[in-house]
N, CA, C and O atoms as a Tripos MOL2 file, in Angstrom:
@<TRIPOS>MOLECULE
protein
  304   303    76     0     0
PROTEIN
NO_CHARGES

@<TRIPOS>ATOM
      1 N          92.4540   70.2710   90.2570 N.3       1 MET1
      2 CA         93.5370   71.2160   90.2250 C.3       1 MET1
      3 C          93.0250   72.5880   90.3300 C.2       1 MET1
      4 O          91.9840   72.8790   89.7410 O.2       1 MET1
      5 N          93.6890   73.4910   91.0550 N.am      2 ARG2
      6 CA         93.2730   74.8630   91.2360 C.3       2 ARG2
      7 C          93.8360   75.7100   90.0430 C.2       2 ARG2
      8 O          95.0470   75.8980   89.9300 O.2       2 ARG2
      9 N          92.9540   76.1990   89.1870 N.am      3 THR3
     10 CA         93.3560   77.0190   88.0710 C.3       3 THR3
     11 C          92.4400   78.2640   88.0340 C.2       3 THR3
     12 O          91.2320   78.1750   87.8120 O.2       3 THR3
     13 N          93.0670   79.4000   88.2580 N.am      4 ARG4
     14 CA         92.2840   80.6450   88.1950 C.3       4 ARG4
     15 C          93.2580   81.7050   87.5280 C.2       4 ARG4
     16 O          94.4790   81.5970   87.6370 O.2       4 ARG4
     17 N          92.6700   82.6930   86.8590 N.am      5 PRO5
     18 CA         93.5060   83.6950   86.2440 C.3       5 PRO5
     19 C          93.9180   84.7380   87.3080 C.2       5 PRO5
     20 O          93.2990   84.8600   88.3650 O.2       5 PRO5
     21 N          94.9950   85.4840   86.9780 N.am      6 CYS6
     22 CA         95.4810   86.6140   87.8080 C.3       6 CYS6
     23 C          94.3500   87.6480   87.8500 C.2       6 CYS6
     24 O          93.6700   87.8620   86.8460 O.2       6 CYS6
     25 N          94.1520   88.2730   88.9790 N.am      7 CYS7
     26 CA         93.0290   89.2500   89.0840 C.3       7 CYS7
     27 C          93.4310   90.6160   88.6040 C.2       7 CYS7
     28 O          92.5790   91.5030   88.5710 O.2       7 CYS7
     29 N          94.7000   90.8540   88.2190 N.am      8 ARG8
     30 CA         95.0870   92.1470   87.7240 C.3       8 ARG8
     31 C          94.4030   92.4000   86.3190 C.2       8 ARG8
     32 O          94.3230   91.4990   85.4840 O.2       8 ARG8
     33 N          93.9510   93.5760   86.1230 N.am      9 VAL9
     34 CA         93.2860   93.8880   84.8620 C.3       9 VAL9
     35 C          94.2090   93.6950   83.7050 C.2       9 VAL9
     36 O          95.3590   94.1280   83.7810 O.2       9 VAL9
     37 N          93.7920   93.0830   82.6530 N.am     10 GLY10
     38 CA         94.5730   92.8550   81.4180 C.3      10 GLY10
     39 C          95.6000   91.7510   81.5170 C.2      10 GLY10
     40 O          96.3130   91.5020   80.5450 O.2      10 GLY10
     41 N          95.7070   91.0850   82.6380 N.am     11 CYS11
     42 CA         96.6570   89.9760   82.8400 C.3      11 CYS11
     43 C          95.9640   88.6810   82.5060 C.2      11 CYS11
     44 O          94.8830   88.3900   83.0180 O.2      11 CYS11
     45 N          96.5960   87.8930   81.6330 N.am     12 SER12
     46 CA         96.0010   86.5280   81.2810 C.3      12 SER12
     47 C          96.7860   85.4000   81.8310 C.2      12 SER12
     48 O          96.5560   84.2490   81.4610 O.2      12 SER12
     49 N          97.7530   85.6950   82.7440 N.am     13 ARG13
     50 CA         98.5700   84.6540   83.2940 C.3      13 ARG13
     51 C          97.7530   83.8820   84.3620 C.2      13 ARG13
     52 O          96.7620   84.3660   84.9070 O.2      13 ARG13
     53 N          98.2350   82.6640   84.6150 N.am     14 ARG14
     54 CA         97.5920   81.8140   85.6250 C.3      14 ARG14
     55 C          98.0020   82.2140   87.0200 C.2      14 ARG14
     56 O          99.1860   82.4130   87.2920 O.2      14 ARG14
     57 N          97.0220   82.3360   87.9190 N.am     15 ALA15
     58 CA         97.3250   82.7880   89.3150 C.3      15 ALA15
     59 C          98.0680   81.5920   90.0010 C.2      15 ALA15
     60 O          97.7360   80.4200   89.8230 O.2      15 ALA15
     61 N          99.1140   81.9990   90.8090 N.am     16 GLN16
     62 CA         99.8750   81.0650   91.6200 C.3      16 GLN16
     63 C          99.9200   81.4170   93.0970 C.2      16 GLN16
     64 O         100.3400   80.6220   93.9380 O.2      16 GLN16
     65 N          99.4720   82.6440   93.3870 N.am     17 PHE17
     66 CA         99.4840   83.0930   94.7850 C.3      17 PHE17
     67 C          98.1840   83.8010   95.1620 C.2      17 PHE17
     68 O          97.4550   84.2580   94.2830 O.2      17 PHE17
     69 N          97.8960   83.8930   96.4210 N.am     18 THR18
     70 CA         96.7500   84.5480   96.9220 C.3      18 THR18
     71 C          97.1980   85.6340   97.9130 C.2      18 THR18
     72 O          97.9850   85.3630   98.8190 O.2      18 THR18
     73 N          96.7150   86.8120   97.7440 N.am     19 LEU19
     74 CA         97.0250   87.9270   98.6200 C.3      19 LEU19
     75 C          95.8090   88.2810   99.5200 C.2      19 LEU19
     76 O          94.6920   88.4940   99.0480 O.2      19 LEU19
     77 N          96.0890   88.3300  100.8100 N.am     20 THR20
     78 CA         94.9770   88.6280  101.7650 C.3      20 THR20
     79 C          95.4340   89.8330  102.5880 C.2      20 THR20
     80 O          96.6270   90.1280  102.6490 O.2      20 THR20
     81 N          94.5010   90.5170  103.2100 N.am     21 PHE21
     82 CA         94.7310   91.7040  104.0130 C.3      21 PHE21
     83 C          94.1200   91.6010  105.4010 C.2      21 PHE21
     84 O          93.0510   91.0170  105.5790 O.2      21 PHE21
     85 N          94.8000   92.1670  106.3710 N.am     22 ASP22
     86 CA         94.2180   92.3630  107.7110 C.3      22 ASP22
     87 C          94.3900   93.8090  107.9860 C.2      22 ASP22
     88 O          95.4520   94.2770  108.3990 O.2      22 ASP22
     89 N          93.2680   94.5440  107.7370 N.am     23 TYR23
     90 CA         93.3060   95.9990  107.8250 C.3      23 TYR23
     91 C          93.5100   96.4570  109.2760 C.2      23 TYR23
     92 O          94.1580   97.4830  109.4850 O.2      23 TYR23
     93 N          93.0250   95.7930  110.2230 N.am     24 GLY24
     94 CA         93.1420   96.1830  111.5800 C.3      24 GLY24
     95 C          94.6210   96.1570  112.0780 C.2      24 GLY24
     96 O          95.0390   97.0180  112.8530 O.2      24 GLY24
     97 N          95.3560   95.1920  111.6310 N.am     25 ASP25
     98 CA         96.7600   95.0420  111.9980 C.3      25 ASP25
     99 C          97.7230   95.5900  110.9600 C.2      25 ASP25
    100 O          98.9380   95.4770  111.1210 O.2      25 ASP25
    101 N          97.1760   96.2030  109.8630 N.am     26 LYS26
    102 CA         98.0370   96.7600  108.8090 C.3      26 LYS26
    103 C          99.0040   95.7430  108.3060 C.2      26 LYS26
    104 O         100.2100   95.9840  108.2630 O.2      26 LYS26
    105 N          98.4680   94.5620  107.9080 N.am     27 MET27
    106 CA         99.2730   93.4740  107.4420 C.3      27 MET27
    107 C          98.6850   92.8030  106.1810 C.2      27 MET27
    108 O          97.4720   92.6480  106.0400 O.2      27 MET27
    109 N          99.5840   92.4220  105.2900 N.am     28 ALA28
    110 CA         99.1510   91.7150  104.0580 C.3      28 ALA28
    111 C          99.9420   90.4440  104.0120 C.2      28 ALA28
    112 O         101.1200   90.4580  104.3710 O.2      28 ALA28
    113 N          99.3650   89.3440  103.5910 N.am     29 ALA29
    114 CA        100.0270   88.0650  103.4750 C.3      29 ALA29
    115 C          99.8400   87.5400  102.0210 C.2      29 ALA29
    116 O          98.7330   87.4770  101.4860 O.2      29 ALA29
    117 N         100.9620   87.1820  101.4450 N.am     30 LEU30
    118 CA        101.0320   86.5760  100.1210 C.3      30 LEU30
    119 C         101.4640   85.1550  100.2810 C.2      30 LEU30
    120 O         102.5910   84.9050  100.7090 O.2      30 LEU30
    121 N         100.6180   84.2100   99.9560 N.am     31 GLY31
    122 CA        100.8810   82.8510  100.0820 C.3      31 GLY31
    123 C         100.5230   82.0330   98.8420 C.2      31 GLY31
    124 O         100.1450   82.5950   97.8140 O.2      31 GLY31
    125 N         100.6420   80.7080   98.9380 N.am     32 PRO32
    126 CA        100.2860   79.8590   97.8200 C.3      32 PRO32
    127 C          98.8460   80.0250   97.3960 C.2      32 PRO32
    128 O          98.0440   80.4170   98.2440 O.2      32 PRO32
    129 N          98.4670   79.7830   96.2500 N.am     33 LEU33
    130 CA         97.0810   79.9270   95.7210 C.3      33 LEU33
    131 C          96.1590   79.1490   96.6290 C.2      33 LEU33
    132 O          96.3870   77.9760   96.9240 O.2      33 LEU33
    133 N          95.0950   79.8340   97.0740 N.am     34 SER34
    134 CA         94.1360   79.1610   97.9780 C.3      34 SER34
    135 C          93.3130   78.0850   97.2020 C.2      34 SER34
    136 O          93.2640   78.1110   95.9720 O.2      34 SER34
    137 N          92.7060   77.1980   97.8980 N.am     35 TYR35
    138 CA         91.9770   76.1540   97.2420 C.3      35 TYR35
    139 C          90.7490   76.6540   96.5810 C.2      35 TYR35
    140 O          90.3060   76.0650   95.5950 O.2      35 TYR35
    141 N          90.1560   77.7410   97.0830 N.am     36 ARG36
    142 CA         89.0030   78.3310   96.3850 C.3      36 ARG36
    143 C          89.0710   79.8420   96.4220 C.2      36 ARG36
    144 O          89.6930   80.4270   97.3080 O.2      36 ARG36
    145 N          88.4500   80.4440   95.4890 N.am     37 ALA37
    146 CA         88.4720   81.9160   95.4110 C.3      37 ALA37
    147 C          87.5940   82.4860   96.5230 C.2      37 ALA37
    148 O          86.4900   81.9970   96.7630 O.2      37 ALA37
    149 N          88.0800   83.5000   97.1840 N.am     38 GLU38
    150 CA         87.3380   84.1360   98.2950 C.3      38 GLU38
    151 C          87.0940   85.6050   97.8190 C.2      38 GLU38
    152 O          87.9050   86.1750   97.0890 O.2      38 GLU38
    153 N          85.9630   86.1860   98.2540 N.am     39 PRO39
    154 CA         85.6640   87.4940   97.8220 C.3      39 PRO39
    155 C          86.5920   88.6290   98.3500 C.2      39 PRO39
    156 O          86.6360   89.7070   97.7580 O.2      39 PRO39
    157 N          87.2900   88.3960   99.4010 N.am     40 HIS40
    158 CA         88.1440   89.4100   99.9870 C.3      40 HIS40
    159 C          89.6630   89.1310   99.8740 C.2      40 HIS40
    160 O          90.4730   89.6630  100.6320 O.2      40 HIS40
    161 N          90.0030   88.2830   98.9040 N.am     41 SER41
    162 CA         91.3610   87.9450   98.6570 C.3      41 SER41
    163 C          91.6200   88.1460   97.1150 C.2      41 SER41
    164 O          90.6930   88.2260   96.3080 O.2      41 SER41
    165 N          92.8920   88.2170   96.7840 N.am     42 TYR42
    166 CA         93.3290   88.4870   95.3910 C.3      42 TYR42
    167 C          94.2450   87.4310   94.8630 C.2      42 TYR42
    168 O          95.2960   87.2060   95.4640 O.2      42 TYR42
    169 N          93.9260   86.7660   93.7870 N.am     43 ASP43
    170 CA         94.7360   85.7780   93.1880 C.3      43 ASP43
    171 C          95.6540   86.4170   92.1560 C.2      43 ASP43
    172 O          95.2040   87.1070   91.2410 O.2      43 ASP43
    173 N          96.9930   86.1650   92.3300 N.am     44 LEU44
    174 CA         97.9610   86.8480   91.4790 C.3      44 LEU44
    175 C          98.8780   85.8660   90.8050 C.2      44 LEU44
    176 O          99.1910   84.8040   91.3430 O.2      44 LEU44
    177 N          99.3120   86.2430   89.5960 N.am     45 CYS45
    178 CA        100.3810   85.4250   88.9080 C.3      45 CYS45
    179 C         101.7230   85.7070   89.5520 C.2      45 CYS45
    180 O         101.8310   86.5930   90.3990 O.2      45 CYS45
    181 N         102.7320   84.9730   89.1670 N.am     46 GLN46
    182 CA        104.0900   85.1260   89.8340 C.3      46 GLN46
    183 C         104.5930   86.5690   89.5460 C.2      46 GLN46
    184 O         105.1520   87.1970   90.4450 O.2      46 GLN46
    185 N         104.4100   87.0970   88.3370 N.am     47 PHE47
    186 CA        104.9090   88.3960   87.9760 C.3      47 PHE47
    187 C         104.2980   89.4440   88.8930 C.2      47 PHE47
    188 O         105.0340   90.2440   89.4680 O.2      47 PHE47
    189 N         103.0000   89.4680   89.0470 N.am     48 HIS48
    190 CA        102.3880   90.4880   89.8820 C.3      48 HIS48
    191 C         102.6300   90.2160   91.3640 C.2      48 HIS48
    192 O         102.7020   91.1640   92.1460 O.2      48 HIS48
    193 N         102.7540   88.9810   91.7700 N.am     49 ALA49
    194 CA        103.0840   88.6710   93.1940 C.3      49 ALA49
    195 C         104.4370   89.2410   93.5380 C.2      49 ALA49
    196 O         104.5950   89.7780   94.6340 O.2      49 ALA49
    197 N         105.3950   89.1590   92.6890 N.am     50 GLU50
    198 CA        106.7310   89.6740   92.9470 C.3      50 GLU50
    199 C         106.7170   91.1610   92.9690 C.2      50 GLU50
    200 O         107.5540   91.7210   93.6760 O.2      50 GLU50
    201 N         105.8390   91.8960   92.2570 N.am     51 LYS51
    202 CA        105.7600   93.2920   92.2190 C.3      51 LYS51
    203 C         104.8710   93.8950   93.3580 C.2      51 LYS51
    204 O         104.7580   95.1120   93.4990 O.2      51 LYS51
    205 N         104.2690   93.0120   94.1360 N.am     52 THR52
    206 CA        103.3140   93.5360   95.2140 C.3      52 THR52
    207 C         104.1060   94.2710   96.3030 C.2      52 THR52
    208 O         105.1470   93.8380   96.7970 O.2      52 THR52
    209 N         103.5020   95.4420   96.6330 N.am     53 SER53
    210 CA        104.0620   96.2020   97.7740 C.3      53 SER53
    211 C         102.8270   96.6360   98.6410 C.2      53 SER53
    212 O         101.6660   96.4670   98.2670 O.2      53 SER53
    213 N         103.1610   97.1730   99.7550 N.am     54 VAL54
    214 CA        102.1330   97.5940  100.6840 C.3      54 VAL54
    215 C         102.3860   99.0500  101.1260 C.2      54 VAL54
    216 O         103.5200   99.5240  101.0540 O.2      54 VAL54
    217 N         101.3200   99.7720  101.5890 N.am     55 PRO55
    218 CA        101.5450  101.1690  102.0410 C.3      55 PRO55
    219 C         102.5510  101.2850  103.1770 C.2      55 PRO55
    220 O         102.8260  100.3380  103.9140 O.2      55 PRO55
    221 N         103.0700  102.4680  103.2740 N.am     56 ALA56
    222 CA        104.0070  102.7230  104.3840 C.3      56 ALA56
    223 C         103.3330  102.4040  105.7250 C.2      56 ALA56
    224 O         102.1920  102.7890  105.9840 O.2      56 ALA56
    225 N         104.0790  101.6940  106.5560 N.am     57 GLY57
    226 CA        103.5800  101.3800  107.9020 C.3      57 GLY57
    227 C         102.8830   99.9710  107.9300 C.2      57 GLY57
    228 O         102.5350   99.4560  108.9920 O.2      57 GLY57
    229 N         102.7050   99.4030  106.7620 N.am     58 TRP58
    230 CA        102.1370   98.0230  106.7240 C.3      58 TRP58
    231 C         103.2010   96.9550  106.6850 C.2      58 TRP58
    232 O         104.3360   97.2640  106.3240 O.2      58 TRP58
    233 N         102.9170   95.7600  107.0220 N.am     59 LEU59
    234 CA        103.7870   94.6240  107.0010 C.3      59 LEU59
    235 C         103.3430   93.6760  105.8780 C.2      59 LEU59
    236 O         102.1580   93.3590  105.7780 O.2      59 LEU59
    237 N         104.2800   93.2190  105.0310 N.am     60 LEU60
    238 CA        103.9860   92.2380  104.0100 C.3      60 LEU60
    239 C         104.6920   91.0070  104.2810 C.2      60 LEU60
    240 O         105.9180   90.9910  104.3940 O.2      60 LEU60
    241 N         103.9440   89.9330  104.3940 N.am     61 ILE61
    242 CA        104.5460   88.5880  104.6530 C.3      61 ILE61
    243 C         104.4900   87.8120  103.3350 C.2      61 ILE61
    244 O         103.4220   87.6480  102.7440 O.2      61 ILE61
    245 N         105.6540   87.3390  102.8850 N.am     62 LYS62
    246 CA        105.7420   86.6240  101.5760 C.3      62 LYS62
    247 C         106.3270   85.1850  101.8790 C.2      62 LYS62
    248 O         107.0810   84.9820  102.8300 O.2      62 LYS62
    249 N         105.9480   84.2690  101.0550 N.am     63 PRO63
    250 CA        106.5380   82.9010  101.2410 C.3      63 PRO63
    251 C         108.0030   82.8650  100.8480 C.2      63 PRO63
    252 O         108.4790   83.6530  100.0310 O.2      63 PRO63
    253 N         108.6830   81.9370  101.4490 N.am     64 THR64
    254 CA        110.1320   81.7120  101.0990 C.3      64 THR64
    255 C         110.2100   80.4400  100.2380 C.2      64 THR64
    256 O         109.6670   79.3860  100.5690 O.2      64 THR64
    257 N         110.9180   80.6090   99.1180 N.am     65 PRO65
    258 CA        111.0420   79.3860   98.2550 C.3      65 PRO65
    259 C         111.7280   78.2370   99.0040 C.2      65 PRO65
    260 O         112.6340   78.4790   99.8010 O.2      65 PRO65
    261 N         111.3230   77.0390   98.7670 N.am     66 LEU66
    262 CA        111.8830   75.8790   99.4160 C.3      66 LEU66
    263 C         113.4090   75.8060   99.2060 C.2      66 LEU66
    264 O         113.9090   76.0820   98.1150 O.2      66 LEU66
    265 N         114.1070   75.4450  100.2330 N.am     67 GLY67
    266 CA        115.5190   75.3260  100.2020 C.3      67 GLY67
    267 C         116.2850   76.6070  100.4700 C.2      67 GLY67
    268 O         117.5140   76.6000  100.5290 O.2      67 GLY67
    269 N         115.5570   77.7100  100.6310 N.am     68 GLN68
    270 CA        116.2690   78.9420  100.9770 C.3      68 GLN68
    271 C         115.9170   79.3870  102.3840 C.2      68 GLN68
    272 O         114.8330   79.0880  102.8850 O.2      68 GLN68
    273 N         116.8450   80.1110  103.0250 N.am     69 PRO69
    274 CA        116.5890   80.5270  104.3960 C.3      69 PRO69
    275 C         115.4480   81.5510  104.4140 C.2      69 PRO69
    276 O         115.2330   82.2910  103.4540 O.2      69 PRO69
    277 N         114.7250   81.5660  105.5450 N.am     70 PRO70
    278 CA        113.5870   82.5810  105.5860 C.3      70 PRO70
    279 C         114.0560   84.0270  105.5200 C.2      70 PRO70
    280 O         115.1290   84.3880  106.0040 O.2      70 PRO70
    281 N         113.2450   84.7990  104.9290 N.am     71 VAL71
    282 CA        113.5140   86.2710  104.8040 C.3      71 VAL71
    283 C         112.6840   86.9970  105.8250 C.2      71 VAL71
    284 O         111.4890   86.7110  105.9100 O.2      71 VAL71
    285 N         113.2030   87.8960  106.5950 N.am     72 PRO72
    286 CA        112.4340   88.6140  107.5370 C.3      72 PRO72
    287 C         111.2830   89.3940  106.8820 C.2      72 PRO72
    288 O         111.4620   89.8940  105.7720 O.2      72 PRO72
    289 N         110.1450   89.5160  107.5020 N.am     73 PRO73
    290 CA        109.0640   90.3400  106.8700 C.3      73 PRO73
    291 C         109.5190   91.8100  106.6970 C.2      73 PRO73
    292 O         110.3050   92.3520  107.4740 O.2      73 PRO73
    293 N         108.9640   92.4160  105.6160 N.am     74 THR74
    294 CA        109.3290   93.7460  105.3260 C.3      74 THR74
    295 C         108.1800   94.6900  105.6710 C.2      74 THR74
    296 O         107.0070   94.3600  105.4980 O.2      74 THR74
    297 N         108.5370   95.8340  106.1470 N.am     75 ALA75
    298 CA        107.5870   96.8780  106.4120 C.3      75 ALA75
    299 C         107.5340   97.8000  105.1730 C.2      75 ALA75
    300 O         108.5580   98.0720  104.5460 O.2      75 ALA75
    301 N         106.3710   98.2520  104.8500 N.am     76 GLY76
    302 CA        106.2100   99.1010  103.6600 C.3      76 GLY76
    303 C         106.6020  100.4710  103.8370 C.2      76 GLY76
    304 O         106.5070  101.2660  102.9020 O.2      76 GLY76
@<TRIPOS>BOND
     1     1     2 1
     2     2     3 1
     3     3     4 2
     4     3     5 am
     5     5     6 1
     6     6     7 1
     7     7     8 2
     8     7     9 am
     9     9    10 1
    10    10    11 1
    11    11    12 2
    12    11    13 am
    13    13    14 1
    14    14    15 1
    15    15    16 2
    16    15    17 am
    17    17    18 1
    18    18    19 1
    19    19    20 2
    20    19    21 am
    21    21    22 1
    22    22    23 1
    23    23    24 2
    24    23    25 am
    25    25    26 1
    26    26    27 1
    27    27    28 2
    28    27    29 am
    29    29    30 1
    30    30    31 1
    31    31    32 2
    32    31    33 am
    33    33    34 1
    34    34    35 1
    35    35    36 2
    36    35    37 am
    37    37    38 1
    38    38    39 1
    39    39    40 2
    40    39    41 am
    41    41    42 1
    42    42    43 1
    43    43    44 2
    44    43    45 am
    45    45    46 1
    46    46    47 1
    47    47    48 2
    48    47    49 am
    49    49    50 1
    50    50    51 1
    51    51    52 2
    52    51    53 am
    53    53    54 1
    54    54    55 1
    55    55    56 2
    56    55    57 am
    57    57    58 1
    58    58    59 1
    59    59    60 2
    60    59    61 am
    61    61    62 1
    62    62    63 1
    63    63    64 2
    64    63    65 am
    65    65    66 1
    66    66    67 1
    67    67    68 2
    68    67    69 am
    69    69    70 1
    70    70    71 1
    71    71    72 2
    72    71    73 am
    73    73    74 1
    74    74    75 1
    75    75    76 2
    76    75    77 am
    77    77    78 1
    78    78    79 1
    79    79    80 2
    80    79    81 am
    81    81    82 1
    82    82    83 1
    83    83    84 2
    84    83    85 am
    85    85    86 1
    86    86    87 1
    87    87    88 2
    88    87    89 am
    89    89    90 1
    90    90    91 1
    91    91    92 2
    92    91    93 am
    93    93    94 1
    94    94    95 1
    95    95    96 2
    96    95    97 am
    97    97    98 1
    98    98    99 1
    99    99   100 2
   100    99   101 am
   101   101   102 1
   102   102   103 1
   103   103   104 2
   104   103   105 am
   105   105   106 1
   106   106   107 1
   107   107   108 2
   108   107   109 am
   109   109   110 1
   110   110   111 1
   111   111   112 2
   112   111   113 am
   113   113   114 1
   114   114   115 1
   115   115   116 2
   116   115   117 am
   117   117   118 1
   118   118   119 1
   119   119   120 2
   120   119   121 am
   121   121   122 1
   122   122   123 1
   123   123   124 2
   124   123   125 am
   125   125   126 1
   126   126   127 1
   127   127   128 2
   128   127   129 am
   129   129   130 1
   130   130   131 1
   131   131   132 2
   132   131   133 am
   133   133   134 1
   134   134   135 1
   135   135   136 2
   136   135   137 am
   137   137   138 1
   138   138   139 1
   139   139   140 2
   140   139   141 am
   141   141   142 1
   142   142   143 1
   143   143   144 2
   144   143   145 am
   145   145   146 1
   146   146   147 1
   147   147   148 2
   148   147   149 am
   149   149   150 1
   150   150   151 1
   151   151   152 2
   152   151   153 am
   153   153   154 1
   154   154   155 1
   155   155   156 2
   156   155   157 am
   157   157   158 1
   158   158   159 1
   159   159   160 2
   160   159   161 am
   161   161   162 1
   162   162   163 1
   163   163   164 2
   164   163   165 am
   165   165   166 1
   166   166   167 1
   167   167   168 2
   168   167   169 am
   169   169   170 1
   170   170   171 1
   171   171   172 2
   172   171   173 am
   173   173   174 1
   174   174   175 1
   175   175   176 2
   176   175   177 am
   177   177   178 1
   178   178   179 1
   179   179   180 2
   180   179   181 am
   181   181   182 1
   182   182   183 1
   183   183   184 2
   184   183   185 am
   185   185   186 1
   186   186   187 1
   187   187   188 2
   188   187   189 am
   189   189   190 1
   190   190   191 1
   191   191   192 2
   192   191   193 am
   193   193   194 1
   194   194   195 1
   195   195   196 2
   196   195   197 am
   197   197   198 1
   198   198   199 1
   199   199   200 2
   200   199   201 am
   201   201   202 1
   202   202   203 1
   203   203   204 2
   204   203   205 am
   205   205   206 1
   206   206   207 1
   207   207   208 2
   208   207   209 am
   209   209   210 1
   210   210   211 1
   211   211   212 2
   212   211   213 am
   213   213   214 1
   214   214   215 1
   215   215   216 2
   216   215   217 am
   217   217   218 1
   218   218   219 1
   219   219   220 2
   220   219   221 am
   221   221   222 1
   222   222   223 1
   223   223   224 2
   224   223   225 am
   225   225   226 1
   226   226   227 1
   227   227   228 2
   228   227   229 am
   229   229   230 1
   230   230   231 1
   231   231   232 2
   232   231   233 am
   233   233   234 1
   234   234   235 1
   235   235   236 2
   236   235   237 am
   237   237   238 1
   238   238   239 1
   239   239   240 2
   240   239   241 am
   241   241   242 1
   242   242   243 1
   243   243   244 2
   244   243   245 am
   245   245   246 1
   246   246   247 1
   247   247   248 2
   248   247   249 am
   249   249   250 1
   250   250   251 1
   251   251   252 2
   252   251   253 am
   253   253   254 1
   254   254   255 1
   255   255   256 2
   256   255   257 am
   257   257   258 1
   258   258   259 1
   259   259   260 2
   260   259   261 am
   261   261   262 1
   262   262   263 1
   263   263   264 2
   264   263   265 am
   265   265   266 1
   266   266   267 1
   267   267   268 2
   268   267   269 am
   269   269   270 1
   270   270   271 1
   271   271   272 2
   272   271   273 am
   273   273   274 1
   274   274   275 1
   275   275   276 2
   276   275   277 am
   277   277   278 1
   278   278   279 1
   279   279   280 2
   280   279   281 am
   281   281   282 1
   282   282   283 1
   283   283   284 2
   284   283   285 am
   285   285   286 1
   286   286   287 1
   287   287   288 2
   288   287   289 am
   289   289   290 1
   290   290   291 1
   291   291   292 2
   292   291   293 am
   293   293   294 1
   294   294   295 1
   295   295   296 2
   296   295   297 am
   297   297   298 1
   298   298   299 1
   299   299   300 2
   300   299   301 am
   301   301   302 1
   302   302   303 1
   303   303   304 2
@<TRIPOS>SUBSTRUCTURE
     1 MET1         2 RESIDUE 1 A MET
     2 ARG2         6 RESIDUE 1 A ARG
     3 THR3        10 RESIDUE 1 A THR
     4 ARG4        14 RESIDUE 1 A ARG
     5 PRO5        18 RESIDUE 1 A PRO
     6 CYS6        22 RESIDUE 1 A CYS
     7 CYS7        26 RESIDUE 1 A CYS
     8 ARG8        30 RESIDUE 1 A ARG
     9 VAL9        34 RESIDUE 1 A VAL
    10 GLY10       38 RESIDUE 1 A GLY
    11 CYS11       42 RESIDUE 1 A CYS
    12 SER12       46 RESIDUE 1 A SER
    13 ARG13       50 RESIDUE 1 A ARG
    14 ARG14       54 RESIDUE 1 A ARG
    15 ALA15       58 RESIDUE 1 A ALA
    16 GLN16       62 RESIDUE 1 A GLN
    17 PHE17       66 RESIDUE 1 A PHE
    18 THR18       70 RESIDUE 1 A THR
    19 LEU19       74 RESIDUE 1 A LEU
    20 THR20       78 RESIDUE 1 A THR
    21 PHE21       82 RESIDUE 1 A PHE
    22 ASP22       86 RESIDUE 1 A ASP
    23 TYR23       90 RESIDUE 1 A TYR
    24 GLY24       94 RESIDUE 1 A GLY
    25 ASP25       98 RESIDUE 1 A ASP
    26 LYS26      102 RESIDUE 1 A LYS
    27 MET27      106 RESIDUE 1 A MET
    28 ALA28      110 RESIDUE 1 A ALA
    29 ALA29      114 RESIDUE 1 A ALA
    30 LEU30      118 RESIDUE 1 A LEU
    31 GLY31      122 RESIDUE 1 A GLY
    32 PRO32      126 RESIDUE 1 A PRO
    33 LEU33      130 RESIDUE 1 A LEU
    34 SER34      134 RESIDUE 1 A SER
    35 TYR35      138 RESIDUE 1 A TYR
    36 ARG36      142 RESIDUE 1 A ARG
    37 ALA37      146 RESIDUE 1 A ALA
    38 GLU38      150 RESIDUE 1 A GLU
    39 PRO39      154 RESIDUE 1 A PRO
    40 HIS40      158 RESIDUE 1 A HIS
    41 SER41      162 RESIDUE 1 A SER
    42 TYR42      166 RESIDUE 1 A TYR
    43 ASP43      170 RESIDUE 1 A ASP
    44 LEU44      174 RESIDUE 1 A LEU
    45 CYS45      178 RESIDUE 1 A CYS
    46 GLN46      182 RESIDUE 1 A GLN
    47 PHE47      186 RESIDUE 1 A PHE
    48 HIS48      190 RESIDUE 1 A HIS
    49 ALA49      194 RESIDUE 1 A ALA
    50 GLU50      198 RESIDUE 1 A GLU
    51 LYS51      202 RESIDUE 1 A LYS
    52 THR52      206 RESIDUE 1 A THR
    53 SER53      210 RESIDUE 1 A SER
    54 VAL54      214 RESIDUE 1 A VAL
    55 PRO55      218 RESIDUE 1 A PRO
    56 ALA56      222 RESIDUE 1 A ALA
    57 GLY57      226 RESIDUE 1 A GLY
    58 TRP58      230 RESIDUE 1 A TRP
    59 LEU59      234 RESIDUE 1 A LEU
    60 LEU60      238 RESIDUE 1 A LEU
    61 ILE61      242 RESIDUE 1 A ILE
    62 LYS62      246 RESIDUE 1 A LYS
    63 PRO63      250 RESIDUE 1 A PRO
    64 THR64      254 RESIDUE 1 A THR
    65 PRO65      258 RESIDUE 1 A PRO
    66 LEU66      262 RESIDUE 1 A LEU
    67 GLY67      266 RESIDUE 1 A GLY
    68 GLN68      270 RESIDUE 1 A GLN
    69 PRO69      274 RESIDUE 1 A PRO
    70 PRO70      278 RESIDUE 1 A PRO
    71 VAL71      282 RESIDUE 1 A VAL
    72 PRO72      286 RESIDUE 1 A PRO
    73 PRO73      290 RESIDUE 1 A PRO
    74 THR74      294 RESIDUE 1 A THR
    75 ALA75      298 RESIDUE 1 A ALA
    76 GLY76      302 RESIDUE 1 A GLY
């Protein structure tokens, strides 16, 4: 089972999502927790994943909960 803590300082919750960046395309992707920790990604708990935002001009792609219609990507 994949169990890692949230990467946010002072947070002791269990990570459920992984945040990755593509700096060249100004895009961030928030998806299910990756199978292994990677040095250039960030593992987040649900609380911090929901609070994630990106700089103006960037695109943030978030997962859609099962059973709900897809939500268009948001620009920061």
